[in-house]
N, C-alpha and C positions, 0 to 999 in steps of 0.2 A: 276546519282548516282556516288559517290566518289569512286576512286579507292583504297582508303586507306583501309587497312584490319582492321577489328574490333579486339580489343584485345580479345584473347581467355581466357581460364580459368587461364592459367599461367600468362598472362599479368595483370589480375585482382588480382590474388593472389599476385604478385609482387607489384602492387599499394597499396593493403591494408597492405602488410607487411611493406611498407615504411611509414606508418601513425604513428604519434607519440603514444606511448603506455603510457597510464595513467590509474592509478586505483584510483577511487574516491569511497568515501563511499556514497551510495545513501539513505539508511535508517537505522535507529537504529535497533538493533537486537530486542528490545522489541516489535516492530510491528509484529514480525513473531513468537509470542509466540506459542509453541506447546500445544495444549489442554492436560490436564492431565486427568486421569480417572473420576475425580469428576466433570469435566466440562459438562455442559448441553448444547445442541444444541438448538437454538431458531431461528425460521424462522419469518421474518418480511416482510409483504406485503406493498409496498408504492405506493402511486399515482405516475404516470410518472413524473409529474413535480416536486414533492417532491424528488424523486430519482435523477432528473437531477440537482436540486440545490445542494443536498448533494455532488453529483459527482464533481461538479465545486468547492465547497468549499474544498473538499478533494484534488483536483488537485492544486488549488491555494495555499493551505497550506502545499502541499507536504505531505499529511497524507493519510492513507488509510480510507475508509469509516467505517471499523471495529474500527479504532481508534476514529472516531467521535462519533461513537455510545457509546463506552466505556466512552468517555469524557461526554456525555449528561447523561448516566446512573449513573455515578459518581456524577454529579451535582445534579441529582434528588435524589439520596440516601442521601446525605450530606443535601440537602434542606428539606428532610423530617425527619431529625434527626437520620438517620441510620448511621452505620459505612461506611467509604469510600469503593470504589472498591478494593484498595490495602489491607486494613484491612480485609476485608471479603474473599479475595482471600488468605491471609496467614492462615485463619482459615481452609482452605480446606485441 
C-alpha cells in the first residue's frame, strides 16, 4: 500500500474549486411549464419496450418524454382537424 495520503475533504474542495466554471443552458424554459389550474393530469401506462424506446428518443433528442407526448398529441389533434395544442392552451 502506498504511503501517500489520500486528499481529504479540503483537498477535494480545492481540486473542485480549480475546475473551470461555465454556465450552460441545458433546456429551454418551455419544457418546465408549470401546470395552471385548468390543466388536467393524465396517467399513461406503457409497455416496457415502448417506454424504453421513448426514453431513448428523448435522450437522443435532448427532450423530455413529456415534450414528446405533447408533440405527438399536437400532431394527432391537427391530423384530426382539431386546433393545435398551443391554440387550445391559449383558450384555457
